[in-house]
DODRENRO-682484 format. One record per residue: z negated, y negated, x negated of N, C-alpha, C, CB in turn; residue in three letters. Coordinates in steps of 0.05 Angstrom, whole numbers, plus 5000, padded with zeros to 4 digits. Glycine has a CB too. Layout:
{site {Z Y X} {Z Y X} {Z Y X} {Z Y X} ALA}
...
end
This chain:
{site {7948 8927 1529} {7933 8949 1541} {7937 8974 1524} {7941 8954 1571} MET}
{site {7916 8987 1516} {7918 9012 1501} {7922 9035 1520} {7892 9016 1484} THR}
{site {7942 9051 1515} {7949 9074 1531} {7943 9099 1514} {7978 9074 1541} ARG}
{site {7935 9120 1528} {7932 9146 1516} {7955 9163 1526} {7905 9159 1522} HIS}
{site {7964 9181 1509} {7985 9200 1516} {7972 9227 1522} {8006 9203 1493} LEU}
{site {7977 9238 1545} {7968 9265 1553} {7992 9283 1555} {7951 9264 1580} VAL}
{site {7993 9303 1537} {8016 9321 1537} {8007 9348 1549} {8027 9326 1508} VAL}
{site {8018 9354 1572} {8009 9376 1588} {8023 9403 1581} {8013 9370 1618} VAL}
{site {8007 9422 1572} {8014 9450 1570} {8039 9458 1555} {8016 9461 1598} ASP}
{site {8043 9446 1532} {8066 9454 1515} {8059 9479 1500} {8073 9430 1495} MET}
{site {8059 9501 1515} {8049 9527 1505} {8072 9547 1505} {8026 9537 1522} GLN}
{site {8068 9568 1489} {8088 9589 1486} {8095 9601 1513} {8077 9611 1468} ASN}
{site {8076 9604 1531} {8081 9617 1557} {8102 9602 1573} {8055 9620 1572} ILE}
{site {8104 9576 1569} {8124 9560 1583} {8149 9554 1567} {8111 9533 1591} PHE}
{site {8148 9559 1541} {8170 9553 1523} {8186 9577 1515} {8161 9539 1499} GLY}
{site {8176 9601 1520} {8190 9625 1512} {8209 9634 1533} {8170 9647 1505} THR}
{site {8235 9636 1527} {8255 9643 1548} {8250 9669 1564} {8281 9645 1536} PRO}
{site {8238 9689 1552} {8233 9714 1567} {8207 9714 1583} {8234 9737 1548} ASN}
{site {8193 9691 1583} {8168 9689 1598} {8174 9684 1628} {8149 9667 1587} SER}
{site {8159 9696 1645} {8163 9692 1674} {8156 9663 1681} {8145 9710 1690} ALA}
{site {8142 9649 1665} {8135 9621 1670} {8151 9601 1653} {8105 9616 1665} TRP}
{site {8173 9610 1642} {8190 9593 1625} {8200 9569 1640} {8213 9609 1613} HIS}
{site {8198 9545 1629} {8210 9521 1639} {8237 9518 1625} {8191 9495 1635} ALA}
{site {8259 9521 1640} {8285 9523 1627} {8292 9499 1609} {8306 9525 1648} PRO}
{site {8282 9476 1614} {8289 9452 1598} {8267 9446 1577} {8294 9428 1616} ARG}
{site {8249 9465 1572} {8227 9461 1554} {8237 9450 1527} {8213 9488 1549} PHE}
{site {8257 9463 1515} {8266 9454 1488} {8277 9426 1489} {8287 9473 1478} ASP}
{site {8289 9417 1512} {8301 9391 1514} {8280 9368 1514} {8318 9389 1539} GLU}
{site {8255 9375 1521} {8235 9354 1522} {8219 9351 1496} {8216 9359 1545} ILE}
{site {8224 9369 1477} {8209 9368 1452} {8214 9342 1437} {8217 9391 1434} LEU}
{site {8239 9333 1435} {8245 9308 1420} {8233 9284 1434} {8275 9305 1418} GLU}
{site {8236 9280 1460} {8222 9258 1473} {8192 9258 1469} {8228 9256 1502} PRO}
{site {8180 9282 1470} {8151 9284 1466} {8144 9277 1437} {8141 9313 1472} ILE}
{site {8160 9286 1418} {8155 9279 1390} {8155 9248 1387} {8177 9291 1372} ASP}
{site {8174 9234 1400} {8175 9205 1398} {8150 9193 1410} {8200 9194 1413} ARG}
{site {8141 9204 1433} {8116 9193 1445} {8092 9198 1427} {8112 9207 1472} LEU}
{site {8090 9221 1415} {8068 9227 1397} {8068 9207 1374} {8070 9256 1387} VAL}
{site {8092 9202 1363} {8094 9183 1341} {8086 9154 1349} {8123 9183 1330} ALA}
{site {8091 9148 1375} {8085 9121 1385} {8055 9118 1391} {8101 9115 1409} ALA}
{site {8040 9140 1394} {8012 9139 1401} {7996 9156 1381} {8007 9150 1430} HIS}
{site {7998 9150 1355} {7988 9168 1335} {7958 9175 1336} {7993 9157 1308} PRO}
{site {7942 9157 1345} {7913 9162 1346} {7903 9166 1375} {7898 9138 1334} GLN}
{site {7922 9166 1394} {7914 9168 1422} {7930 9189 1437} {7918 9141 1436} ARG}
{site {7930 9214 1426} {7945 9236 1438} {7925 9259 1443} {7968 9245 1419} VAL}
{site {7928 9270 1467} {7912 9294 1474} {7931 9314 1487} {7889 9287 1493} LEU}
{site {7932 9338 1477} {7947 9360 1489} {7928 9376 1506} {7960 9378 1466} PHE}
{site {7939 9388 1527} {7924 9406 1544} {7935 9434 1543} {7924 9395 1574} THR}
{site {7918 9453 1550} {7927 9481 1553} {7917 9492 1579} {7917 9498 1528} ARG}
{site {7935 9506 1593} {7927 9521 1617} {7919 9548 1607} {7950 9522 1638} PHE}
{site {7896 9558 1616} {7886 9584 1609} {7877 9599 1634} {7862 9582 1589} LEU}
{site {7879 9625 1632} {7869 9642 1654} {7839 9644 1651} {7882 9671 1653} ALA}
{site {7825 9642 1673} {7795 9645 1672} {7789 9674 1665} {7782 9637 1698} PRO}
{site {7766 9679 1653} {7758 9706 1647} {7755 9723 1672} {7732 9707 1630} SER}
{site {7745 9711 1693} {7742 9724 1719} {7751 9705 1741} {7713 9734 1724} GLU}
{site {7776 9708 1751} {7786 9690 1772} {7768 9691 1797} {7815 9698 1780} PRO}
{site {7764 9668 1809} {7748 9665 1832} {7764 9655 1856} {7723 9647 1827} GLN}
{site {7756 9660 1880} {7769 9649 1904} {7798 9656 1905} {7765 9619 1904} GLY}
{site {7815 9637 1912} {7844 9640 1915} {7857 9647 1888} {7856 9615 1927} ALA}
{site {7844 9641 1866} {7855 9648 1840} {7858 9678 1837} {7838 9636 1818} TRP}
{site {7841 9693 1851} {7844 9723 1850} {7872 9731 1859} {7823 9737 1867} ARG}
{site {7881 9720 1882} {7908 9727 1892} {7929 9716 1873} {7912 9714 1920} ASP}
{site {7925 9693 1861} {7944 9682 1843} {7949 9700 1819} {7935 9654 1833} TYR}
{site {7927 9709 1807} {7929 9726 1783} {7937 9755 1791} {7904 9727 1768} TYR}
{site {7933 9763 1815} {7944 9789 1825} {7975 9787 1825} {7933 9796 1853} ALA}
{site {7985 9763 1831} {8014 9759 1831} {8025 9756 1802} {8022 9734 1847} GLN}
{site {8009 9746 1784} {8017 9741 1756} {7998 9755 1737} {8018 9711 1751} PHE}
{site {7996 9782 1738} {7977 9795 1721} {7982 9792 1691} {7976 9825 1728} PRO}
{site {8007 9787 1683} {8013 9784 1655} {7998 9760 1643} {8043 9780 1651} PHE}
{site {7990 9741 1660} {7977 9717 1650} {7947 9720 1645} {7981 9695 1671} ALA}
{site {7936 9743 1653} {7907 9747 1648} {7904 9756 1619} {7896 9769 1668} VAL}
{site {7901 9737 1602} {7898 9741 1573} {7876 9723 1564} {7925 9735 1558} GLN}
{site {7864 9730 1541} {7842 9712 1530} {7855 9686 1519} {7827 9727 1507} PRO}
{site {7838 9666 1517} {7848 9640 1507} {7862 9641 1480} {7825 9621 1505} PRO}
{site {7855 9659 1463} {7868 9661 1437} {7894 9676 1437} {7848 9674 1417} GLU}
{site {7903 9686 1460} {7928 9701 1462} {7951 9682 1453} {7933 9711 1491} ALA}
{site {7971 9694 1440} {7994 9679 1430} {8007 9663 1453} {8015 9698 1418} TRP}
{site {8009 9674 1476} {8023 9661 1498} {8009 9634 1506} {8025 9679 1523} GLN}
{site {7984 9632 1502} {7969 9608 1509} {7967 9588 1486} {7942 9615 1519} TYR}
{site {7977 9595 1463} {7977 9575 1441} {7997 9553 1446} {7983 9590 1414} ALA}
{site {7991 9529 1436} {8011 9508 1436} {8034 9518 1418} {7999 9481 1425} LEU}
{site {8059 9509 1425} {8082 9516 1408} {8076 9506 1380} {8108 9504 1420} VAL}
{site {8089 9518 1360} {8083 9513 1332} {8082 9484 1324} {8103 9527 1315} ASP}
{site {8100 9468 1334} {8102 9440 1325} {8077 9424 1334} {8127 9426 1336} ARG}
{site {8062 9433 1354} {8039 9418 1363} {8012 9433 1357} {8041 9414 1393} TYR}
{site {8014 9456 1345} {7990 9471 1339} {7971 9454 1321} {7997 9498 1325} ARG}
{site {7946 9455 1326} {7926 9440 1310} {7920 9412 1321} {7935 9439 1282} GLY}
{site {7935 9404 1341} {7930 9377 1353} {7905 9378 1371} {7954 9368 1370} ARG}
{site {7892 9355 1375} {7870 9354 1394} {7878 9365 1421} {7859 9325 1396} PRO}
{site {7862 9383 1432} {7869 9398 1456} {7846 9400 1475} {7879 9426 1449} THR}
{site {7852 9398 1501} {7833 9402 1522} {7843 9427 1537} {7831 9377 1541} LEU}
{site {7826 9447 1540} {7832 9472 1554} {7821 9471 1582} {7821 9497 1539} ASP}
{site {7837 9479 1602} {7828 9481 1629} {7838 9507 1642} {7836 9456 1646} THR}
{site {7825 9516 1663} {7834 9539 1678} {7846 9530 1705} {7811 9559 1683} THR}
{site {7853 9504 1707} {7864 9493 1731} {7891 9480 1725} {7845 9472 1744} THR}
{site {7908 9478 1746} {7933 9464 1743} {7929 9435 1735} {7950 9466 1769} PHE}
{site {7913 9421 1750} {7907 9393 1744} {7888 9391 1721} {7895 9380 1769} GLY}
{site {7895 9373 1703} {7878 9369 1679} {7859 9346 1682} {7896 9365 1655} LYS}
{site {7864 9328 1701} {7847 9305 1704} {7820 9313 1714} {7860 9284 1723} TRP}
{site {7799 9302 1702} {7772 9307 1710} {7754 9293 1690} {7766 9337 1712} GLY}
{site {7727 9297 1692} {7709 9284 1674} {7714 9290 1645} {7681 9293 1681} PRO}
{site {7722 9315 1638} {7727 9322 1610} {7750 9306 1598} {7732 9352 1607} ALA}
{site {7772 9304 1613} {7795 9288 1604} {7788 9259 1603} {7820 9293 1622} LEU}
{site {7775 9248 1623} {7767 9220 1623} {7750 9214 1599} {7752 9213 1649} ALA}
{site {7732 9231 1592} {7715 9227 1569} {7731 9228 1543} {7692 9248 1568} GLU}
{site {7749 9247 1541} {7765 9250 1517} {7783 9226 1511} {7782 9275 1519} ARG}
{site {7791 9212 1532} {7808 9188 1528} {7791 9163 1529} {7830 9186 1549} ILE}
{site {7765 9166 1526} {7746 9144 1523} {7747 9124 1547} {7751 9129 1498} ASN}
{site {7751 9135 1571} {7750 9118 1594} {7774 9099 1597} {7726 9102 1595} GLY}
{site {7795 9103 1581} {7819 9087 1583} {7830 9088 1612} {7841 9096 1563} CYS}
{site {7839 9066 1622} {7849 9065 1650} {7879 9065 1652} {7837 9041 1664} ASP}
{site {7893 9073 1630} {7922 9075 1631} {7931 9098 1613} {7935 9048 1622} GLU}
{site {7947 9116 1624} {7957 9139 1608} {7987 9143 1612} {7942 9164 1616} ILE}
{site {7999 9155 1592} {8026 9165 1594} {8024 9195 1595} {8044 9156 1569} VAL}
{site {8039 9208 1613} {8038 9237 1617} {8065 9248 1612} {8028 9245 1645} VAL}
{site {8066 9271 1597} {8090 9286 1591} {8083 9315 1591} {8103 9277 1563} ALA}
{site {8103 9333 1592} {8098 9362 1589} {8109 9378 1612} {8069 9366 1588} GLY}
{site {8097 9401 1616} {8106 9421 1636} {8083 9429 1653} {8119 9445 1622} VAL}
{site {8088 9438 1675} {8113 9436 1689} {8111 9413 1708} {8120 9462 1704} SER}
{site {8132 9397 1710} {8132 9373 1727} {8121 9379 1755} {8159 9361 1728} THR}
{site {8130 9402 1766} {8124 9409 1793} {8098 9424 1797} {8147 9425 1804} ASP}
{site {8082 9426 1777} {8056 9440 1779} {8035 9425 1764} {8058 9469 1769} CYS}
{site {8031 9431 1739} {8009 9419 1724} {8012 9390 1719} {8006 9433 1698} CYS}
{site {8036 9380 1714} {8040 9351 1711} {8033 9337 1737} {8069 9345 1701} VAL}
{site {8045 9346 1759} {8041 9334 1785} {8011 9333 1792} {8057 9349 1806} LEU}
{site {7998 9356 1789} {7969 9358 1795} {7952 9339 1778} {7959 9387 1791} SER}
{site {7959 9336 1753} {7945 9318 1735} {7949 9289 1742} {7953 9323 1706} THR}
{site {7974 9282 1747} {7982 9254 1753} {7968 9245 1778} {8012 9251 1755} VAL}
{site {7970 9260 1799} {7959 9251 1825} {7929 9248 1824} {7967 9270 1847} LEU}
{site {7915 9267 1811} {7886 9264 1808} {7878 9240 1791} {7874 9290 1796} ALA}
{site {7893 9235 1770} {7886 9212 1753} {7891 9186 1768} {7904 9212 1727} ALA}
{site {7913 9184 1783} {7919 9161 1799} {7897 9157 1820} {7947 9163 1812} ALA}
{site {7889 9178 1833} {7868 9177 1853} {7842 9167 1842} {7865 9204 1866} ASP}
{site {7838 9172 1816} {7814 9163 1802} {7816 9134 1792} {7807 9181 1779} ALA}
{site {7839 9121 1798} {7843 9093 1790} {7856 9089 1763} {7817 9080 1791} GLY}
{site {7867 9110 1752} {7881 9107 1726} {7910 9101 1731} {7877 9134 1709} VAL}
{site {7921 9081 1717} {7949 9075 1718} {7964 9097 1702} {7956 9046 1707} LYS}
{site {7983 9110 1715} {7997 9133 1702} {8027 9127 1699} {7993 9159 1718} VAL}
{site {8036 9129 1674} {8065 9127 1668} {8075 9156 1663} {8071 9108 1644} HIS}
{site {8093 9166 1679} {8104 9193 1676} {8130 9190 1661} {8107 9208 1703} VAL}
{site {8132 9201 1637} {8156 9200 1621} {8175 9222 1631} {8150 9203 1590} ALA}
{site {8193 9215 1649} {8209 9235 1663} {8226 9251 1644} {8226 9222 1684} GLU}
{site {8236 9240 1623} {8253 9254 1604} {8237 9271 1584} {8271 9235 1588} ASP}
{site {8210 9269 1586} {8192 9285 1569} {8176 9305 1587} {8173 9267 1554} ALA}
{site {8187 9311 1610} {8175 9331 1629} {8197 9351 1637} {8163 9317 1654} CYS}
{site {8189 9375 1641} {8207 9396 1651} {8194 9412 1673} {8216 9415 1627} ALA}
{site {8210 9419 1693} {8200 9434 1715} {8209 9463 1714} {8208 9422 1741} GLY}
{site {8200 9478 1734} {8208 9506 1737} {8238 9508 1742} {8192 9520 1759} ALA}
{site {8248 9487 1756} {8277 9485 1760} {8284 9455 1760} {8286 9498 1788} THR}
{site {8309 9448 1757} {8317 9420 1758} {8310 9408 1785} {8347 9417 1752} ASP}
{site {8315 9424 1806} {8309 9414 1833} {8280 9408 1837} {8319 9434 1854} GLU}
{site {8263 9426 1829} {8234 9422 1833} {8224 9399 1815} {8218 9447 1827} SER}
{site {8236 9396 1792} {8229 9373 1774} {8235 9347 1789} {8245 9374 1747} HIS}
{site {8259 9344 1800} {8266 9320 1815} {8249 9316 1839} {8296 9321 1823} GLU}
{site {8243 9337 1853} {8226 9335 1877} {8198 9325 1870} {8223 9362 1892} GLN}
{site {8187 9335 1848} {8160 9326 1839} {8161 9297 1831} {8150 9343 1815} ALA}
{site {8182 9288 1817} {8184 9260 1809} {8186 9243 1834} {8209 9256 1792} LEU}
{site {8201 9252 1854} {8203 9237 1879} {8176 9234 1893} {8223 9251 1899} ALA}
{site {8160 9255 1893} {8134 9253 1905} {8116 9233 1889} {8120 9281 1905} ILE}
{site {8117 9235 1863} {8101 9217 1846} {8109 9188 1850} {8102 9225 1817} MET}
{site {8135 9183 1854} {8144 9155 1859} {8131 9143 1884} {8175 9155 1862} ARG}
{site {8124 9160 1903} {8111 9150 1927} {8083 9138 1922} {8108 9173 1947} LEU}
{site {8072 9143 1898} {8046 9133 1891} {8046 9107 1876} {8031 9154 1875} TYR}
{site {8070 9094 1875} {8071 9068 1862} {8053 9049 1877} {8101 9058 1861} ALA}
{site {8041 9030 1864} {8042 9024 1836} {8022 9039 1818} {8037 8994 1832} PRO}
{site {8007 9058 1830} {7989 9074 1813} {8003 9091 1793} {7971 9091 1831} LEU}
{site {8027 9101 1801} {8043 9119 1784} {8070 9106 1781} {8046 9148 1797} VAL}
{site {8079 9105 1756} {8105 9094 1750} {8121 9115 1735} {8103 9068 1733} GLU}
{site {8145 9121 1744} {8163 9140 1731} {8180 9124 1711} {8181 9156 1751} ILE}
{site {8179 9131 1686} {8192 9116 1664} {8207 9135 1645} {8171 9099 1649} VAL}
{site {8222 9123 1628} {8235 9138 1606} {8216 9137 1582} {8263 9126 1599} ASN}
{site {8216 9157 1566} {8198 9158 1543} {8202 9134 1524} {8201 9184 1527} SER}
{site {8226 9124 1523} {8231 9101 1505} {8217 9075 1515} {8261 9095 1504} SER}
{site {8207 9075 1540} {8193 9052 1551} {8163 9054 1546} {8199 9050 1580} ASP}
{site {8154 9075 1534} {8125 9079 1530} {8117 9073 1502} {8117 9108 1537} CYS}
end
């Protein structure tokens, strides 16, 4: 079975220690992600979370709480970290990345490996939506980082409840 690798939001805004959205274990997941990228050389897609130009609905309150995030897509904070810059990328203004655009970009493949940040937000939202769409999802737990260690573990525990649609694995198993 051919699997695609979806690497969620490995951006400066989550990897920079002085960012309010910093994932504390961001640097620790770079090596496992590098191994996954090497294992899926022609089947890798990175995603980027971006602020919408004009937030709508509940997003207005969200960005009122996080006004520093209201930046254009080309802002440094929204760039992929240097080691992944220039890779194929899907931009979204939502936490969850799964949808018609991602399905099309992976050519309708029905099995994916997911890694990235943050386990307890964008990874979780992506994984559950993909599983709900009938995609088999392997979450590389050592290639994901959460806002905290506790929330990372809680998100993994929630995703384990979706077995057999979602499988929590080590990156070496992918």
